[in-house]
C-alpha positions in Angstrom: 119.7 84.1 90.4 122.1 83.0 93.7 120.2 83.2 97.0 121.5 82.5 100.9 118.5 80.6 102.7 118.7 80.3 106.4 116.6 77.3 107.3 115.0 76.1 110.2 116.3 72.6 110.7 114.7 70.4 113.4 114.9 67.0 113.7 111.8 66.1 115.7 109.7 67.8 118.5 111.8 66.8 121.4 115.1 67.7 119.9 116.1 71.9 119.5 116.5 73.3 116.1 118.7 75.9 114.7 119.0 78.1 111.5 121.3 76.7 109.0 122.4 78.2 106.1 122.5 77.2 102.4 123.4 78.3 99.2 121.3 77.9 96.1 122.1 79.1 92.5 120.5 78.5 89.2 116.9 80.1 90.3 114.8 81.1 87.8 112.6 84.6 88.8 109.7 82.6 87.2 109.9 79.4 90.0 107.1 79.5 92.8 108.9 79.6 96.6 108.3 76.1 96.7 110.2 75.0 93.6 112.8 77.0 95.0 112.8 74.7 97.7 112.4 71.8 95.5 116.0 72.9 93.8 117.5 72.7 97.4 116.4 69.7 98.4 117.7 67.8 95.2 121.0 69.3 95.8 120.6 68.3 99.5 120.1 64.8 98.4 122.7 64.7 95.7 125.1 65.6 98.6 123.8 63.0 100.7 122.3 65.6 103.4 118.8 64.9 104.8 116.1 67.1 102.6 114.1 69.9 104.0 110.7 68.8 105.1 107.9 71.3 104.5 104.1 71.1 104.3 102.8 71.2 100.6 100.0 69.4 98.5 98.0 71.3 95.5 100.4 74.2 94.9 97.7 75.9 93.5 96.5 78.5 96.8 93.1 76.3 97.5 94.7 73.6 99.9 96.1 75.7 102.5 98.8 73.1 103.2 101.8 75.7 102.6 102.9 77.1 106.1 106.0 79.0 105.7 107.2 81.8 107.6 109.7 83.8 105.3 111.8 87.0 106.2 109.4 87.1 109.1 106.1 87.3 107.1 103.2 84.6 107.3 103.5 83.3 103.7 106.0 85.8 102.5 106.4 89.7 101.6 103.0 89.4 99.2 99.5 88.7 100.1 99.3 85.4 98.8 99.8 81.7 100.0 103.5 80.2 99.8 103.0 78.1 97.2 101.7 81.4 94.8 104.8 83.5 95.8 107.1 83.4 93.3 111.1 84.0 93.3 110.7 87.5 91.5 109.3 88.6 94.8 113.1 88.9 95.7 116.6 89.8 94.4 119.9 88.4 93.4 121.7 87.7 96.1 119.0 88.4 99.1 119.7 86.3 102.2 116.2 84.5 103.0 115.0 83.4 106.7 112.6 80.3 106.0 110.8 79.3 109.4 107.8 77.3 110.2 104.5 78.8 112.1 105.5 79.7 115.5 102.6 79.2 117.8 102.0 77.3 121.0 99.1 75.6 119.7 101.3 74.6 116.0 104.2 72.4 117.5 107.0 71.4 115.1 107.1 68.1 113.8 110.3 68.4 111.5 112.0 71.4 109.9 109.3 73.3 108.5 106.3 71.1 109.2 103.9 71.8 112.2 100.9 70.0 113.5 98.1 71.9 112.7 95.4 69.4 114.3 94.0 72.1 116.5 92.2 73.4 113.9 90.7 70.1 112.8 89.5 69.5 116.7 88.0 73.6 116.2 86.0 72.0 113.2 85.1 69.1 114.8 83.8 70.9 117.8 80.8 72.3 115.7 81.5 73.1 111.9 78.9 71.3 110.7 74.9 71.5 110.3 71.9 69.1 111.0 70.8 67.9 107.7 68.3 65.4 106.8 69.6 61.9 104.6 68.1 61.3 101.4 68.0 63.3 98.2 69.2 66.6 97.6 66.6 69.0 98.4 65.8 71.7 95.1 68.0 74.4 95.1 65.7 77.0 95.5 63.6 75.1 98.1 65.2 77.6 101.0 65.5 81.4 100.1 68.9 82.7 101.2 69.7 86.8 101.1 72.3 87.9 99.1 74.0 89.6 101.6 73.9 86.6 103.6 75.0 84.4 100.7 77.8 86.9 99.9 79.0 86.5 103.6 78.6 83.0 103.8 80.7 82.8 100.7 83.4 85.1 101.8 83.9 83.4 105.3 83.9 80.0 103.5 86.9 81.2 101.6 89.3 80.3 104.4 91.5 77.7 103.7 92.7 77.1 107.2 96.3 77.6 106.6 97.2 78.9 110.0 99.1 82.4 108.7 96.1 84.0 110.9 97.9 82.5 113.8 101.5 82.8 112.6 101.0 86.6 112.3 99.4 87.4 115.7 101.7 88.6 118.3 99.4 86.4 120.6 99.0 83.4 118.6 95.2 83.7 118.9 93.1 82.0 116.1 89.9 84.6 116.4 90.1 85.0 112.8 90.0 81.2 111.5 87.2 80.4 114.1 85.2 83.3 113.1 85.1 82.6 110.3 84.3 78.8 110.1 81.4 80.4 112.5 80.2 82.9 110.6 80.2 81.0 107.3 77.4 78.5 108.8 75.7 80.9 111.3 74.7 82.9 108.4 72.8 80.5 106.5 69.7 79.0 107.2 70.8 75.8 107.3 72.9 76.3 110.1 70.5 77.9 112.4 69.7 74.7 114.3 73.3 74.8 115.7 73.7 78.4 115.9 74.1 79.0 119.4 75.8 75.7 120.4 78.3 75.9 117.3 79.8 79.4 118.5 80.0 78.2 122.1 81.4 75.0 121.3 84.0 76.1 118.5 85.1 78.8 120.8 85.5 76.6 124.0 87.6 74.5 121.6 89.8 77.2 120.2 90.6 77.9 123.9 91.3 74.7 125.1 93.9 74.1 122.5 96.1 76.8 123.7 95.9 79.9 121.4 96.5 83.0 122.8 93.8 85.7 123.2 92.8 88.2 120.5 93.8 91.9 121.0 92.5 93.3 117.7 96.1 93.9 116.6 94.8 93.4 113.3 98.0 91.2 112.0 95.3 88.2 111.3 93.7 89.9 108.4 96.6 91.3 107.1 98.4 88.1 106.3 95.4 86.3 105.3 95.8 85.3 102.2 92.3 84.9 101.8 91.4 88.4 102.9 88.9 87.1 105.5 88.0 90.9 107.2 88.7 91.9 110.7 85.0 92.5 111.0 84.3 88.6 111.1 85.6 88.6 114.5 83.3 91.0 115.9 80.5 89.3 114.2 81.5 86.0 116.0 81.6 88.0 119.5 78.3 89.1 118.9 76.9 85.5 118.0 78.9 84.3 121.5 77.5 86.9 123.7 74.2 86.5 122.5 74.5 82.5 122.8 75.8 83.1 126.3 72.8 85.0 127.7 70.5 82.4 126.1 72.5 79.4 127.6 74.4 80.6 130.3 78.2 79.9 130.9 81.2 82.0 130.3 
């Protein structure tokens, strides 16, 4: 396959960026999108040019590091992570636009790499449980209803990639935050910090400058792990309950 790539190039956060056009040839339909970018970078290095910077790590759809907007869609045309998107999703001769996540809370570091430290700070605000030190407790010491366990597992699938923020027209992080709140709040182990967790994590999200949620649903559509929209409603109920109990707004 021969492709025309229009890639966002930006040297650092303080300089303006622009779309730069490249042509890549000899691309196999079985390559992943990141392998296609590897091929582009090999060509650029051989020509003595600066390779395109992009985030990646496990390349197995697990870590959440890969983060590209492809032809206007977070992670591309398939509901999967960028690393699991394959070139058979495109046709020979296609023009493909490749951009970084676009959100005020995700500043560009270089080219296609953005700083997602805001997510780390939201988790630091309350994404933990209180647990005594010592040996691990017996596995069945605390009974967890099947429905609660299923809900916790569903929300724990969030890999923190940021596609929800990139897809949202408001740049909201409500889906990410709700996943991190709910996967602990539904479990008995998370009960001691149930109210303070949701208050602190929502406050941290607001402090990071993410946009407000208007329930457009683009976040859930883009999420490669299928975190559902009702997760946001569940967190809102938790937040209102905590506000009534502890006061504040």
